[in-house]
C-alpha positions in Angstrom: -15.1 -96.2 10.5 -15.9 -99.8 9.7 -14.6 -102.1 12.4 -11.9 -104.5 11.3 -12.9 -108.0 10.3 -10.8 -109.8 12.9 -12.4 -113.2 12.2 -11.1 -112.9 8.6 -7.4 -112.7 9.6 -5.4 -115.4 7.9 -3.8 -117.5 10.7 -0.2 -116.8 9.5 -0.7 -113.1 10.0 -2.7 -113.2 13.3 0.3 -112.6 15.6 1.7 -109.8 13.6 -1.7 -108.0 13.4 -2.3 -108.5 17.1 1.1 -107.0 17.9 0.4 -104.0 15.6 -3.0 -103.5 17.3 -1.3 -103.3 20.7 0.9 -100.5 19.4 -1.6 -98.5 17.4 -5.3 -97.8 17.6 -7.6 -99.1 14.8 -8.2 -95.5 13.8 -4.4 -94.9 13.3 -4.0 -98.1 11.4 -7.0 -97.3 9.2 -5.6 -93.8 8.5 -2.3 -95.1 7.4 -3.9 -97.8 5.2 -6.2 -95.2 3.6 -3.3 -92.9 2.8 -1.5 -95.8 1.2 -4.5 -97.1 -0.7 -5.5 -93.6 -2.0 -2.0 -92.6 -3.1 -0.7 -90.5 -0.3 2.0 -93.0 0.7 3.9 -95.7 -1.1 4.2 -99.2 0.4 7.6 -98.7 1.8 6.5 -95.6 3.7 3.4 -97.1 5.2 5.3 -100.3 6.1 7.9 -98.2 7.9 5.3 -96.1 9.6 3.4 -99.1 10.9 6.7 -101.0 11.6 5.7 -104.1 9.5 8.3 -106.2 7.7 6.3 -108.1 5.1 4.3 -106.8 2.2 1.9 -109.7 2.8 1.0 -108.2 6.2 0.2 -104.9 4.5 -2.2 -106.6 2.1 -3.7 -108.6 4.9 -4.3 -105.4 6.9 -6.0 -103.8 3.9 -8.4 -106.8 3.7 -9.0 -107.0 7.5 -9.6 -103.2 7.8 -11.7 -103.3 4.6 -10.0 -100.4 2.9 -11.8 -99.6 -0.3 -9.8 -99.0 -3.5 -10.3 -95.5 -4.9 -12.8 -95.0 -7.7 -11.1 -95.4 -11.2 -10.3 -92.2 -13.0 -12.4 -92.1 -16.2 -9.7 -90.1 -18.1 -7.0 -92.6 -17.1 -9.2 -95.6 -18.0 -9.8 -94.0 -21.5 -6.0 -93.4 -21.9 -5.2 -97.0 -21.1 -7.9 -98.4 -23.4 -6.7 -96.2 -26.3 -3.1 -97.3 -25.6 -4.1 -101.0 -25.6 -6.1 -100.6 -28.8 -3.1 -99.1 -30.6 -0.8 -101.8 -29.2 -3.1 -104.6 -30.2 -3.5 -103.0 -33.7 0.3 -103.0 -34.1 0.4 -99.2 -34.3 2.8 -96.8 -32.6 1.6 -95.4 -29.3 2.1 -91.6 -29.1 4.3 -90.4 -26.2 1.5 -88.6 -24.4 -0.4 -92.0 -24.1 2.6 -93.9 -22.7 2.5 -92.5 -19.2 -0.4 -91.5 -16.9 -1.0 -87.8 -16.6 -0.1 -88.1 -12.9 3.5 -89.1 -13.8 4.1 -86.1 -16.0 6.0 -83.1 -14.6 3.8 -80.2 -13.8 5.3 -76.7 -14.3 
């Protein structure tokens, strides 16, 4: 685990983050933030789990704990590029391109 960058905390979030660190270990905070960042939790769930009130605090924690964004999905990147190409050309976008594959129901 990369240690948090405590010198990089914006002063307006310092007290909230210090209080959070009194209640949770850095490993627990990192685990929750990684689950959020990589799609295992939504923002409301991680904020409730960590008992934080402001989404700005969540984003500050992600920066302080240096939580990397997941690698882009090449298939999803291609879908988005094709959809944008069709939109910019004034053409109709087929239904299968309108939503990411992860949103479609799986049977």
